[in-house]
Phi, psi and omega in degrees: 000126179250126179232172178242130178240100190063237179269348183285146170254118190244138176244124178250130177192141173051046174072005179235162179217139168240150185217143181232127167266113184299155179291156178292158180308129178087356183247168183240353183267123172247170185233142185239158175203163176210159177219144345290187187274354181268173180065033191297328183295312176296316183293320177301319178296320175296321180297318178297316179297321178296320178299324181297334181273001180266116184300135174081356183276119183250330180229126176258126179242141174231166179231129178233155172301146177307137180098343172263152182224172181263128177280049182208110185302344182286338180274130181239147178304132180251304181185156177278148181239121182252139167258127184236142178234140179287144186284349177083352180240330182291119181240084181298137176297135179296128176257160185275147173288146179293144175297142006258028182291155175223160180283148174206186178228169185304322180290347182275353184230153176295147183301325180298322179293320179293322179299318180300315181293319181298314178299321181290318182291331185255012184297326180252024181253145183276339182285341185230138175289142185308325183271001188285143176246164185255126175219033183271183178278160175207124176271333180222149176206149174219125185237152172257121186242136172281164179304333180276003180089358180283155183265123182265332180194167184200147171225118180247154180213152175223156180106161181253279180288325176247111188255126174261120174273141177136145004284155177231132182192160174226133182290146188311322183293342179253005180288157179074015184236014175085012180292309182300321180294317181295318181291320178295315178303313182294322179290322179299322180295323177292334182263013183301133178092000181246157175280127183236128180219165179205168176237137184214150168297120183298342178233046186302134179302335181265003183059032181304319178303330174294320175299317183292324174300321179293331181266021172096007179275144178236143181286121183245342179206135177246134171221173184228135174266132174242145181228151174223133176285130180258124180266000000 
C-alpha cells in the first residue's frame, strides 16, 4: 500500500515502511528513509523499487549514523554529514568585509539575485544539487553586497532559542578574502545567548568545516550519505 505523508511517498507492508521524498521540480535527487531499522537489506531493496516509481528521480540518497552501512551493493558512499553546535563561549571578534563590499540583509536584494548567488556558491558543493535554488524561511540574514547590488556571500539563520544556521556560502570569485569569516562573526554576534547549530559536508571542498571549528563549533553528530542511481 502506497500513501502520501506530506510530500513523502510511503509504502507500508508487513510491519515495516519505506519512504521517498521526491526531488524538487527540475532536480533529480530524492531522499529515502525506512522503519524499523532492522532487516536493512530487504528494506533497502524495497526502497529502491519505490524510488523507481517516482517520476524524475535519478539519484536516491539516504543518511545513516557513521559506522552503519547499507546491506545493498547498489548504494555507494557519497560524503560524511556533520552536525555541529556552537560552544556558546567562543566569541570571535567581528572582522571587516573586504572593500568594496558592505553588509546587507536578504530583504535588500531581489530574490532572483540571491538565487543566482546561492547557485554559484553551491555549484561545487555535494550537499546541494548545482541547479538548486533556495526558497526557505529565514529569521535572520547577513549578506555581503557589492556596489552593484550583487551578492558576494551570505549567512542565513532560522529559529529563536535554537538557531539553525544555513544556507552559508561565498561565491567563488570572493573566496579566500575573509568574506565568510566576517559574515559568520556578524551572525554569531546576533545569535549571542542562543543555541546555535548547523549541518555541513564533513569533507567540504571549500573546507567550510574547518572555519566552523575555528569559530567555536564542535562536532556533535556524524552521519554518512549513501546514494544509488535510479535508472
